[in-house]
C-alpha positions in Angstrom: -268.7 -96.4 -206.9 -271.1 -97.4 -204.1 -269.3 -99.5 -201.5 -271.9 -99.8 -198.7 -275.6 -99.3 -198.2 -278.0 -99.2 -195.2 -281.7 -98.7 -194.8 -283.2 -96.6 -192.0 -285.1 -98.6 -189.4 -288.5 -97.4 -190.8 -287.4 -98.0 -194.4 -287.9 -94.5 -195.6 -284.3 -93.6 -196.2 -281.2 -95.2 -197.7 -277.7 -94.2 -196.9 -274.7 -95.1 -199.2 -271.0 -94.9 -198.7 -268.8 -94.3 -201.7 -265.4 -94.6 -203.2 -265.3 -90.8 -203.4 -265.1 -90.5 -199.6 -268.7 -89.4 -199.2 -271.9 -90.6 -197.5 -275.2 -89.8 -199.2 -278.7 -90.0 -197.9 -281.6 -90.9 -200.3 -285.4 -91.1 -200.1 -286.2 -94.8 -200.6 -289.6 -94.2 -202.3 -288.5 -91.7 -204.8 -284.7 -92.1 -205.1 -284.3 -88.4 -204.4 -280.9 -87.3 -203.1 -281.5 -85.8 -199.6 -278.0 -84.9 -198.3 -274.3 -85.5 -198.8 -271.7 -85.7 -196.0 -268.0 -85.3 -196.5 -265.2 -85.8 -194.0 -263.7 -89.2 -194.7 -260.2 -89.3 -196.0 -260.7 -92.5 -197.9 -263.5 -94.7 -199.3 -266.5 -95.4 -197.1 -266.8 -99.2 -196.6 -269.4 -99.3 -193.9 -272.5 -97.4 -192.9 -275.3 -97.9 -190.4 -278.3 -96.0 -189.2 -278.6 -95.6 -185.5 -282.0 -96.9 -184.0 -283.4 -93.3 -184.1 -283.3 -93.4 -187.9 -281.7 -90.0 -188.1 -278.1 -90.4 -187.2 -275.6 -92.4 -189.2 -272.3 -94.1 -188.3 -269.8 -94.6 -191.1 -266.3 -96.1 -191.4 -263.6 -96.0 -194.0 
């Protein structure tokens, strides 16, 4: 289940944090999955793009 969502500053990407301990990055125009990031030991309840639009900060 998706627990958190953030748009990149320019609106081209969406990031999601999930109950399966992953962060995913998506193309906001097409919905295409761009990347998955694993490393959390529990659900990801918060996510945010940094102002550069590339890097993400996530919390569980």
